[in-house]
C-alpha positions in Angstrom: 63.5 -13.0 2.2 63.0 -9.2 2.6 61.7 -8.4 6.1 61.2 -4.8 7.0 59.7 -2.9 9.9 57.8 0.3 9.0 59.9 3.2 10.1 56.9 5.2 11.4 55.5 2.4 13.5 55.8 2.3 17.2 55.1 4.4 20.3 53.6 7.8 19.9 55.2 10.8 21.8 52.7 10.6 24.7 53.4 6.9 25.4 57.2 7.4 25.1 57.0 10.3 27.5 55.0 8.4 30.0 57.3 5.4 30.0 60.4 7.5 30.3 58.9 9.4 33.3 57.9 6.0 34.9 61.4 4.6 34.4 63.1 7.6 35.9 60.8 7.4 39.0 61.6 3.7 39.6 63.5 3.1 42.8 64.6 -0.1 44.6 63.6 1.5 47.9 60.1 2.7 47.0 57.3 1.2 44.9 55.9 3.1 41.9 52.2 2.6 41.3 50.5 3.3 38.0 46.7 3.8 37.7 45.7 1.5 34.9 47.8 0.1 32.1 50.4 2.7 31.1 50.0 1.5 27.5 47.6 -0.9 25.8 50.1 -3.5 25.0 50.4 -6.7 27.1 54.1 -7.4 26.3 55.2 -3.9 27.4 53.1 -4.1 30.5 54.8 -7.3 31.5 58.2 -5.8 30.9 57.4 -2.8 33.1 56.0 -5.0 35.8 59.2 -7.0 35.8 61.1 -3.6 36.2 59.1 -2.8 39.3 56.0 -0.9 38.4 52.8 -2.0 40.1 49.6 -1.5 38.0 46.4 -0.8 40.1 42.8 0.3 39.7 41.0 3.0 41.6 39.7 0.7 44.3 43.3 0.3 45.5 43.9 4.0 46.0 43.1 4.1 49.8 45.9 1.4 50.2 48.7 3.6 48.8 48.4 6.7 51.0 51.6 8.7 50.9 53.0 6.5 48.1 54.0 7.5 44.5 51.3 7.2 41.8 51.7 7.7 38.1 48.9 9.0 35.9 49.4 7.5 32.4 49.3 9.3 29.0 45.5 8.8 28.6 44.6 11.4 31.2 42.3 11.1 34.2 38.8 12.2 35.3 38.8 15.4 37.6 37.3 13.3 40.4 40.4 11.1 40.3 42.7 14.1 40.9 40.5 15.1 43.9 40.6 11.6 45.3 44.4 11.3 45.0 44.9 14.7 46.7 42.6 13.8 49.6 44.7 10.7 50.2 48.0 12.6 50.2 49.3 10.4 47.4 52.4 11.7 45.6 51.2 12.3 42.1 53.4 11.9 39.1 51.3 13.2 36.2 52.5 11.7 32.8 49.3 12.7 30.9 50.1 13.4 27.3 50.4 17.2 26.7 48.0 16.8 23.7 45.4 15.2 25.9 45.9 17.8 28.6 45.3 20.6 26.1 42.2 18.8 24.8 40.8 18.5 28.3 41.4 22.3 28.8 39.6 23.1 25.5 36.6 20.9 26.3 36.2 22.6 29.7 36.4 26.0 28.0 33.8 25.1 25.3 31.6 23.4 27.8 31.3 26.7 29.7 30.4 28.4 26.4 27.9 25.7 25.5 26.1 26.2 28.8 25.5 29.9 27.8 23.9 29.1 24.5 22.1 25.8 25.3 24.8 23.9 23.4 26.1 20.3 23.7 29.5 18.8 23.8 29.8 15.7 21.7 32.9 13.5 21.8 33.8 10.9 19.2 35.4 8.2 21.2 35.1 4.8 22.9 32.9 5.1 25.9 35.0 2.7 28.1 38.4 4.1 27.0 40.3 5.9 29.8 40.9 9.0 27.6 37.2 9.3 26.7 36.2 8.9 30.4 38.6 11.7 31.4 37.3 14.0 28.6 33.7 13.5 29.5 34.6 14.3 33.1 35.5 17.9 32.0 31.8 18.5 31.3 30.4 17.2 34.6 29.4 14.0 32.8 27.2 16.0 30.4 29.1 15.3 27.2 27.6 12.8 24.7 30.0 10.0 23.7 29.6 8.9 20.1 31.2 5.5 19.3 29.0 4.2 16.5 27.0 5.9 13.7 23.7 5.1 15.5 24.9 7.0 18.6 24.2 10.3 17.0 20.5 9.8 17.8 21.4 11.0 21.3 22.2 14.4 19.9 19.6 17.2 19.9 20.0 18.6 16.4 18.0 21.7 17.3 20.7 22.8 19.7 24.3 23.9 18.9 26.9 21.1 18.9 30.6 21.4 19.8 32.3 18.3 18.4 35.6 16.9 19.6 37.4 13.6 19.1 39.4 11.3 21.4 43.0 11.9 20.2 43.6 8.3 19.2 40.6 8.0 16.9 40.7 7.9 13.1 40.8 11.3 11.5 39.0 10.0 8.4 36.2 8.5 10.5 35.9 11.8 12.5 35.3 13.7 9.2 32.6 11.2 8.2 31.0 11.6 11.6 31.1 15.4 11.4 29.4 15.3 7.9 26.7 13.0 9.2 25.9 15.3 12.1 26.0 18.4 9.8 23.4 16.8 7.5 21.1 16.3 10.5 21.4 19.8 12.1 18.3 22.0 12.0 18.5 25.0 9.7 20.4 27.9 11.3 21.8 25.8 14.2 25.6 25.8 14.6 28.0 22.8 14.5 31.5 23.6 15.7 34.0 20.9 14.7 37.2 21.0 16.7 40.4 19.4 15.5 41.5 17.1 18.3 42.8 13.9 16.6 46.5 13.6 17.4 48.5 14.4 14.3 50.8 11.4 14.8 47.7 9.1 14.8 45.9 10.9 12.0 48.9 10.6 9.6 49.5 6.9 10.3 46.7 5.6 8.0 48.0 7.1 4.7 51.6 6.1 5.5 50.5 2.6 6.3 48.6 2.3 3.0 51.8 3.3 1.1 54.0 1.0 3.2 52.0 -2.3 2.8 51.9 -2.1 -1.0 55.6 -3.1 -1.2 55.2 -6.5 0.5 53.5 -9.9 -0.1 52.5 -10.4 3.5 51.9 -8.0 6.4 52.3 -8.7 10.1 50.5 -6.1 12.3 51.5 -6.1 15.9 49.1 -4.7 18.5 47.7 -5.1 22.0 44.2 -6.4 22.3 42.9 -3.3 24.0 44.6 -0.7 21.7 42.0 1.6 20.2 44.2 2.9 17.4 45.5 -0.6 16.9 42.0 -1.9 16.0 41.5 1.0 13.6 45.0 0.8 11.9 44.7 -3.0 11.5 41.3 -2.5 9.7 43.1 0.1 7.4 45.8 -2.4 6.5 43.5 -5.4 6.1 41.4 -3.4 3.6 44.4 -2.5 1.5 46.3 -5.8 1.9 44.1 -8.9 2.5 47.1 -11.0 3.3 47.6 -9.3 6.7 47.8 -11.0 10.1 47.3 -9.3 13.4 49.3 -10.7 16.4 50.1 -9.6 20.0 53.4 -11.5 20.3 55.9 -13.5 18.2 54.5 -16.8 19.6 51.4 -16.3 17.5 53.3 -16.3 14.2 52.6 -19.3 11.9 55.2 -20.5 9.4 52.5 -21.2 6.8 51.9 -17.5 6.4 55.4 -17.1 4.8 55.4 -20.1 2.4 56.3 -19.0 -1.1 56.6 -15.4 0.0 59.6 -13.2 -0.8 58.8 -10.1 1.3 57.2 -9.4 4.7 56.2 -6.0 6.1 55.9 -5.5 9.9 54.0 -2.6 11.4 52.0 -1.9 14.6 49.9 0.5 16.6 51.1 3.7 18.3 51.0 1.6 21.5 53.3 -1.1 20.1 56.9 -1.0 21.4 59.8 -1.1 18.9 61.5 -3.9 20.7 58.5 -6.1 20.2 58.4 -5.6 16.5 62.2 -6.4 16.4 61.4 -9.7 18.2 58.7 -10.4 15.6 61.2 -9.8 12.8 63.8 -12.2 14.4 61.2 -14.9 14.9 60.1 -14.6 11.2 63.7 -15.0 10.1 64.1 -18.1 12.2 60.8 -19.6 10.9 61.9 -19.0 7.3 65.3 -20.5 7.9 63.8 -23.6 9.4 61.6 -24.1 6.4 64.6 -24.2 4.0 
């Protein structure tokens, strides 16, 4: 049987960078804390916990005064920076450079929007850490749009500055921009800013090409991964015989009966080592069937 892992699958630059920084900071003499999950993948979180990283939420910050704290790739709310500074916590900022640049741009255009009665609109998931951090750049004034119906919160008689969470679909972003444009009052400006990460935006067309060469597709993703949900929907639409899993334990031998080829891919938050384990498990399942 032909079993192949998509060469473009796996961690994006921001996640790779954050994990490398975390691993360099690990010390047997001093704990390293991380605010929230460093990546939305349960298997990778477990591996890093075993390596010595302690994942915490904001309620635990007062308990780590003077300790080392890592900010993950998603970015943080300005208030979190102020809180950490007030507690004399040693901050290790592993925010993705692309997210940092987006935060800077949103702050800049928010100041401009205030001068012309404009609005900042962000295409993102309201509960996602990156979206929370982005909204924080506007003093909580930005409008988060997750679903088509959410555009009803926009005042189409006022200028709109539109941004996207970096991990959202570029194709869906374009559709959203068109829908907003159709609703804008005559003569009122819509400024659409390119803010989807190129590595994420290019994944969909590459995935569509990759899956066509296989009889069955296994898509590996964490349950909380935003781009994982989107990319899985892309694959499922093109290739109905696609199965989404979080770990090799979820594989079922029946999926591979009478199949001669299997393609494996994953989210930009899926580690390469996990997809390799999935491949090995499929090989064992197929051998046991013969």
